N, C-alpha and C positions, 0 to 999 in steps of 0.2 A: 729565518731563516740563516739562508745564505745562498746567493744567486751566481757564488762560481760557481762553472763548470767542470764537469767533472768527466775527468782524464783519467787521473788514474788513478787502481782499484790498488789498493795492498792489504793484501791477507796477512794476520795473524796466526799461524801454526799450522803443522801442516795435515798428519791422518786422514782419517777417510775425508771428515767435512774439508778441511783446507780442500786437499788434490778435487773435490767434489764441484765444490766453486771453483778454484781453475779450475776448472774441463769445463761447465758450463759455461762461464764465461768466455772464455778466450776462442770456444767454439762460435757462441750467438753472436760474440761483440767486440770479438776479436784483430779491426780493420778500426772499429773506433774508440775504442781503451788500452791502458797502456793494462799488466798485470801481472802484478809480481808479488810470488808467497814467499815470507821469511819463517822460518822453521832451525830448530837446530836438534842434530844426531843424537846428542844429552840429551832430549827433555822425553821419554817417552810418551806413548801415545796410552789412552784405555786398551784398541784396537779388540776387542771381546766379541762386537756387533757383529758375525758373522750371517747372521739369519737376516731373509729379509722380508718383503713383501711384495703382489709384480705389478705395483708402478714401477719400479724399478727398470722391468722391461718398458716398456714408456717411454721413458730418463734416457734409459740407452740407445731405443732406437733414435730420438733428439739427437744426443751424440755422433748416432752412422756407428754403434761397436760393431765389429763380428761378433759376433754372441761365442761361436768357436773359440775365438783365439783370446776370451774376457774368461770363461770357464779354462782354458788349459793354464792360464795364465793363475790365476787363484786356484784352482786346483777344486773350482766351483762342485756342486753335486747340484740337479732342482730337487728343488720343493713342493709338494702340495697343496702343504697347512699345519695346523699344529694338533699332538694329539695332547692329551690333556688328563692324566690317570688323578686318579685318588683327591680329582677336586671337593663334589658336590660329596660322596662320603668317600673312605676309603676303599677299595679294591674297585671304585666306577669309571669307565672309560668312556669317554667319550670326543669326538672328532668337528675342528672347523677349517674346515677346506676351502678350497680357492675359488672353489667354481658354482654356480646357479647350483639347487635345489630342485626339483622337479621341471614341469612348465603353468609359469602364472599365465593368466591372463586379463584382461581391465578391471574387471571387476573383483582382483585379489590374488594374493599371494597362494602359491601352493600349497600352504600350511594348510589353508581351512580346506583345501575336497585330502588335505595325508588326512589332517585332521578327524572329514567327515568317513574316509575311507578304512581308519583302524578303531574309528568304532566300530564301524560295522564287519571289521573282524576280517578287514580284505585287503590292507596293506600292511607294508611292509616295514623292515625301517628305515628310519632317515636316509640310513647309506647306498640301497639301494639305488637313491635316484637321484645321483651326485655321481658324475664319472670322475673328477680330486679324487672322492672320499675312495670309491669302489676302489681306481688305482692306488689309491697310497696300500691303502687296507691291501689290498692281494699283490705292494712290494711292486706295481707292473711301473712304466713309465714310457712317450715316446712325442714327437715332437714334432711337425710337420713347417713348410712354406702355409698349408692351406688353415693353421692354426688348430682350433678346436679341443685345445687344452688347456685351460689356467695353471700355474706357474711363477712360482720367482727361483729364489735360487740358494745357496751356501756358498758359502767364501770363505776364503781365510782375509779378513782387514789388512793386517800389513800387505800382502800381497793383493789386495785391490789398488792401493792407496799406489805403493810404488807402478803398477797397472798405469793408471792416471795420470800419474808423471806424467813417464814418459809419455801418455797424449798431448799433455800439457804443453810441455816442453817445446814440443816439434809446433805446437800452433805459437808459438809466441812468449811461453811464461817464463819469466826469470826466475827460479829461483837463488834466492840467498842465504847461507848459512848463517848463522847464528842467536845469541842469544840477547833478549831484547829485553835494554837493562833501563831504561824509565822510556815514558810516555811524554812525546811537550803540545800542547796546548799552547787554545789561541787563549791570551788573557780575557780576552773583553766576549766572545762566544763559549765561551771552551773549548768548541768543535778541538778534536784530535789531528797537527800539521804534520807531524811524526812522527817515527820509533824509531826511538836511539839504541845503538845495538851494544854490545862491551866490547869490543876493540873499539868504538869511541863511529863506527862511519853512522850517517844518519839515511833513512829509510823513508823519504818527507811523500805526501799525497794527495790524495781527495776526498775519499773514499775507504773507508773502511770495514774487514769484514772479519768480525771476533773469532777463531776458531781458537782458542786457548786453550781446549774443555773447562770441564769442573773452573781451573781459579777463573775465568775470564776474565783474564788481565784490561783488556782493554773497556768491557763493558758496565764489568763491575768494581774493579779496584781503578782504573779510569775515566767514568763516567760515575758509579755510583747508580746504574740502571737497577734499583728495585727486585727483589722477588718475591711469587705467593709462594708459598708453603703451602706442601696438598702433604704431609705426613698425616692430618686428622684423618684422613680418607685412605691413605696409600702406606700405610706406617713400617714395608719395611726400606731399610734403609746399606743393608751392607752385601756385596756379591763377593764370593770369590770363584776364580777363572781357576780351573786349568787344564791340558791337554792328553790328550790321550790317545796310543795307539789302537791302529783300527785292528778290532779280532773279526767281526764279520761284514758281507757288505753291507752297502750305507744304504737306507733307505731313506726315500724320499718325501721323509717328511720330519718335523722340531719333532720333539716328545720334551713335555712341560710337565715334568711329576710331584707332587706335591706334599710337601711333609709336615709337619710338626710344629713350624716359623715361615715357612714361605712356602719353597717350592726350588727342583730343578732342573737344567736343561739339558739337553743331548744336543748337539748339532752334528750329520755327522758330513765328514770334508771326503776329497780319495785318495785325503796321505795322512788324514789323522782323526779324529774327533774332539771338538771343543765340551765341552761342561762347566759346568754354572751350578753355586748354591744359591741364589737369593732369600733374603730372612732379614726378619727384627733384632734387632740385638736386644728391647726386651725380653723377651721369651727365647734365644740363645744369643750363650758366647762366641765369641770371638773362635778360642778353643774346642766349643763342642761343636762347631760350623767345620773347621775344617775337617775333621774326624768322619765325622757326615755327611760330608765331601767324598775325600779317600774310600768308605765303607756302603758307596753307594756307587762308586764306577768303573765301569765293564773291563777296558783295559790297563795297562799299565801305563802307569804319568808320564808324562815325558818331562813336564816342564812341573813348578814348583809352581804350587795355585799361589795364587797371587789376591791380597784383597784388596775393594772397591769400595770407599767407602762414600758417600749422597745421600741424597736432601730430594724426597720427588715434587720438585712445586715447576712453574713458571718464570721466564723473567717481565714482567707486566709489560716492558717495554724493549723491545729485543731489537727494532732500530729506532737508536738516540741521535740526536746530534749527527753526526757525520758517521754512524757504524754501526750495523750492520752486523746482527751476532747468533753466529748456527754454529748446530748441534748442543754440545755437554753447555757451552755457553750459553746459549738461548733457555736452558731448563731440561728439566729429564724425568721424561714418563720410562717407569719398570723398561723391560726387553719382551716382556712377557706377548705382547701384538708381535713382534719381531717390525717395530716402528720406525726405530730410531733415524735409524741411513734413510726414508720416507721422507719423515720430518727434511735434513738435510737439504733434502736434491729440493722436494716443496719450496722447500726457503729461498733458493739460490735464483730456483727457476722463476717465483715470483717479484723476485730480486732485476733481475734477467726484467720480467714481464714490466714492472716499475723501476726503468735505471732511471735515476736524474742526468740526466745530461745535462739541463738548463740548470743544476743550483739543487739541494737539499727545500723540499717548500715540504709547510708543514701538513698539510691538506695526502698529500702521497706516503711522510710519512707515518700520521693517521689509518689512514688506510689501508698500509700492508702491516703494521701495528693488530688491527681489529680485525684481518682476515688469520694470523697469527693462532692469535689468543682464540678461533672461534673453532681453529682446527685442535689446536693441544688440547679443549675443555672439550670435545668432545671423542679424541684419542680417549683421556681421563680417566669418560664418564664407562668407557669400551672395559677397559682397565679394571677399574672400580666394578664389575660386576663379575667378574669373575670370583669377585672374593668376598663378595658382602651374598652371594648364592649360592649360598653353600651351608650343609649341614652334618658338620664334620665336631660333633659335642663332645669331644673328648680330650679338646686342645682351646688353654686359653686366647694364644693367638688367633685363630679363626675364629673362637664367639666373638671376641674385640669387633672383628671384621661384618656380621653377622644383624649383629646390635649395634653398630654404631650409624649415626646417621650419614644418610648422602647430596648428595645435588638433587637437588629441586628438578634439574634435566633430568637426570638418571633414572631420579623414584616415578616421572612421565613415563617415561616407555614400559619399567616394571608392570607399572599401573595397566597401560596396555596389553599388553601380553598377558597380562594375567586374569584380564577381564574379556578382552576380544583378540584375542593369538592374532593385537593389528605389533606389524614389527615397519612404523613410518620411513620412509627415508626422505632425505631433502639431495637432491642435483649435489651436493659440496663435502656430502658426508663419507667419508675414509671407506669406515666402515656400511658394507650394505645389506641391505632386510636380510640372507641371507647366511651373513657373519651374526647378528642378533638372533635369530632364530635355531643356528645351533647348540652356541652359547647355550641360550636360555635355557632350552630341551636341557643340553645336555647338562647340565647345573638344576636339573627336578622343579626347574618350573611350571606347573602344566595349568594352562589356558582356561581357567570356567567355562569359558564360550567364544564362537567363533561361525564365521558368516557365512549361513546357510546356502549358497551357492552347488553345494554339490548335495544337495537332497534335491536340486531337481532333475540330477540324474537316478540315472536307474544301478542298483550295485550293479550291474552284471555291464553296465557302462563304463562306471569306475573302473569294474575289475579288469579292463581290459588298456581301461586308459595305463591304468600301472606298470599292469605287466606288458606293456609296448617297452614305457621307458625303458625298465629293469631290464628289457630284452637286450635293448639297444645300448645298451649301458653294458653289461656283461658279456657281449658279442665287440665289445669296443678291447673293455678288456680283456679278453683274455686273448685278441689279436697283438697284442702288445707285447715286446720284449721284456724283463724284467731293467728295475733300473742301471743298475750294475751292467748287464748288459750294454743297455743304449748307451753309459758313460763310454765305456774302450770301446765302443762305437763311432760314439762323439765328437768329444773331445780328452779322451784320456789324458791325463796333466808325464 
């Protein structure tokens, strides 16, 4: 490939992806490389990714960001999970919380004890045994240096990019304002040499990071890296996004509300609410989607609804030649479980870990691409799970999702849970056992069997154990302030 040392990194595009990459590269490799970011104020970003998962806190710790400063700058609120409404059936509601459910032992996970307790009539609903779920349902939140609760954030993506821009520029990142008119390539290798801007300036580099969104200006339009289409598994291909005024105190969770041809999100920030409608255009027209969204929001809209067209899938090579794609340029899985920003962060983290100081080597590129492929496929399976396990027999879209063939990897997971209540996980799984448990049960997948370890204990013993977990959680939640109170005291914007 290339033995040319990599000293100058050029990031094409700003937004969340571009400035996350700039922040991480400048923070951790700043003395070793030069980082340049090229963006144009005239080109908008998708910018609706306002919900996150707890891994963002690890990334922020690596950057040594001040949490309160970040929260104030981005008008952020806290997120303990996602409430799913109308998914398995109309009128259903379940919660996917970020925390642990119950207490597991080496022999098996908590659900085996819980299923035994439910069978004996001595176990409560699952929510009673998860701190994050109980706090979210009560509208409570608190955190401390001692930890104790697992959480993520809701924030304004535009303000987040601005916050990270200031962070990056303070660490030596050079921002160049301008539109990319063309891309120069080496005639022999095809490697990217430079970006030609519309005003005649030339931005040369050794490694290029494509953060140009769905356009994929470098990875697709220049290098022609192929995409793998997943729309046969995830057929939704449109999203409408609109912002509304806040009418009620911000809840510490995201709402995902299923409708006839997809689902609707509701994300509370300190200063507004982010709303959107994800749908499949085969079953709902853009006009009907517009009407559905505006007819189901809670507050007056403060923006015009914005239409986003997409195809779900992945880039077969997110690292091609001397270009690494991040964010929407690398592929797209809809934001049902708020994974988009995580995938940007893990992508740049791995780039730092595998940085090609001595040149672009085939083994390095293969390694990076293999990790990206595995992670996105596992995220894909988790998203498909929500759609496939439905019992909504009155809507053609949901009938299609329920009866469609699914990836073998997901079919195996579903069979393990149905037959033996097993939710296995590997160390590099993004969604752990508790996440699969909550969604599978929430989607009405009932295990036919479970591990009998609970039968080794008396019902009295089990009853005391369940009561102790439930009581500890209830007492902890009772001591917490409301989410709104904590926001005012901790990080009011």
